[in-house]
C-alpha angles and dihedrals in degrees: 000000000000122000092248093052092049090051091048091051092050090050091048092051091047090053091049091051092047091049091049091051091049090052091049092049090047091050091048092049091048091049094048092042093051091044091049091049091051090050091049091049092048092048089049093049093047091046091049091049093049093048091046091049092048091050093048092050096040115128095195089118093061112119114220128208138178121227133167112240131221097047101142118181138165099216129082113273129220108219129201096217128057106248099017122245101192147333131091116005143169122280089243122067127215115254107248108249143111112280128192094204133050119276131207114279091220093060094043093052089054088055090051088054088058093053104270126145111224114207113193129184139185111268091230093056109131113266092241090058092046089052090050091049091052090048091054092045092049096049104038131076126332113343093201088063099043121108122182129175142145115259125198119229093013113176091229135022090257129016125186117201138182129168104303097353134086137176126192117210137183097203130039088214091063107122089221088076091062090044091052093051093049093049103040107028103106085348130166093277094056105125095208108027113192095020109136122257091200136030133115095303095053120110112244099175129091125240093263092052100051136014122228109289114259122242111272116250133192111338095351119128114286124235116286121272112242108229134185112254108251095222115006114186111256099186117118114197 
């Protein structure tokens, strides 16, 4: 092989090696670039999901009030909020349950004092939404501290109330309803934590079935004794 041919071959091999290295660098850059892009996209998606979830579960719209507890009365009470979230209330509390007719404010407020969440809805709410509301109420939080009833002239389709706190909602499927129940049912502002929301002295009738009980006189039965529930459910779903 002549000297010129050997030189030409060496140069050709050098070019081939250089080209191969360029291809390898290009492939590496493409791989790292694609991987980096995927990571950026994943971080963006996760971040978007977390922000969206935080926004959906935000309780910034909750209205907060201050009321003195233990104000038991026998007369009907005019409340500032609709539905009420605290203040004077009847000596008898409403048994925590799901009702298909309105209940007396004065009994419901007493239940709030014991730690209940009272979910009210407009009577003309579509049946599918009422069913959804009942589904949420039946599967979230402590059922022995859950009160649900229709409420005429409600300021929103659905209103969730606890003692001193209230949230207005347009849709019973709104995740804020679940967040409200988990935070405020038997929450830190409950005046009488552990007091039963049932028992033999609880009112089980709706407003159309029974009027407010009259004040006892003479030898009539005295007001109910408020007792601590022996084993309130502590599970939060």
